[in-house]
N, C-alpha and C positions, 0 to 999 in steps of 0.2 A: 338304018343306022349302022355305021362301021364298027367293027369290034377290033380290039387290039389284043394281041397275044403277048403276054409278058414271059420272058425267059429268065430262069433262075441264074443270076450272074455268077454264082459260085461254080456252076457246072461249065461255064464257058470261058472263065478266066484261066489262061494257061499257067503252069507252074513256073515257066520261064518265058520272058518276053524281051524284046529289044526296043530300046529307046532310039528313035531315028536321029535325035540330036547328037548324042555322043556314042552311039553304037554300044551301049552298056547293057549287057544281058543280066538278068536277075534270076537266081535259082539256087538250088541246093543239091548236093550230091553226097551221099554217104559212101565213104571209101573203106573197103575191106581188103584191098590188095594194092600192089604197086600201080602207080598212075603216072603217065606222061601228060601233064597239063598242057593244054593248047591255047593258042591266042583266042579261039572261039569260046573259051571258058571265062572270058572277061566278066567280072561281077559275081561269079559263083562263090558260094560258101561251101567248103568241103568239110564234112564231118569225118574225123579220124576214128574209125570204129573197129579195130582189131587188136585184141590183147597182144598178139605176137608182133605188132608193129610192121612197118614196111617203108619203102622209099617213094617219094613223090618227086618227079623231075619237072622243073619249070621250063617254059619255052625259052628260046633265046631272046635276048633284048630286041633284036631286029624283028622277030616274029611278034613279040608282045606289043611293042610300040608304045608311044606316049599315051597315057591315060588308062592303060590296062591295070586291072586290080582284082585280086582274089583274097579270100580269107580262109584260114584253116583253124578248126576248132577241135580240141580233144574231146571226144564224146565217150571213149572207152579208155580207161587208164592203161598204158602199155607196160608189159613186162619185157618187151624188146622195143627199142627206140623207134619213134616215128622220125624219119629224116626227110627234110625238104631241101632239095639241092638244085643248084643252077645247072644248066646244060654245060658241063665242063668240057665238052668237045669244041664248043664255040666261045663260051664266056668264061672268064676267070676272075674271081673276086669282085663280082658286080653287085653283091648284096651289101647293104649297109643299113645300120639302124640299131635298135636295141629293145629290151624288154623291161617292163617294170615287174615288181613282185610284191605280193601282199605281205610278205614277211619283212620287207625292208622298213625300217623305222625312219630313215632319212629319205631324201629325194634321190638316192643313188639308183643306178640302173643295174639290173641283175646281169645282163649280158649286153655288151655293146662293142661294136667294131666298125671301123670305117671300110673294111674290105674283108668279106668272108665268102665261102662257097656253099655252106650248108647250115641249116637250122636243125637242132636236135631236140625233140621233145623226149627227155631222158627217161629210160626204162626205170620203173619202180619209183619215180619221183614226179613225173608229169601227172597231172590229175585232170579229171573231167572239168571243163570250163577254161583250161589254158587255151590261149589263142594267139594267132598272129595274122596281120594283114600285110600283104605285099603289093606295092604299087610301083609302076614303071613310068619313068619320065622320058623314055626313049634312049637313055644312056646308062641308067642304073636301075636296080630294084631297091626300093626303100621299104624297110621292114619295121613295123611297130607291133608290140604284143604285150601280153601279160601272162605271168605264171603265178599260181597260188603258192608255190613253194620256190624259194629263191634259186635253188639248183635244178628246178624242173625243166629249164630250157637253157641250152648252151648254143654257141655258134662256133664254127671252126672254118 
């Protein structure tokens, strides 16, 4: 009689993997210092985890390409801003989109612009749980997000 050995799937499932259909990696990275996000970070959620804040630079539009997507989530409220910026050496004003806010009583958008270079999770205003998702269509980065305090996120 043959025996079958079962493997605990929890120990063999990687924390990040790649889907061959759309080359979309899944994973999480806790950030505590400046980061240059790369095209290989497609699909990653980044936790922003330093009270002192820092800057994150996105890849160029050409590097990211259509279908590239990342998420940033405030996991430690900053006393110095978290700044997410485009690669200003190559791209200029390629971010577009806006943020909703829990404090808004109407359907207004907390921060919206058709062309900006950076997202600021504002010092002493951004709180744990604020987030943004950035998607690329090969021409622009499209930003959506939410801030629990209306002035917690700005764009410039």
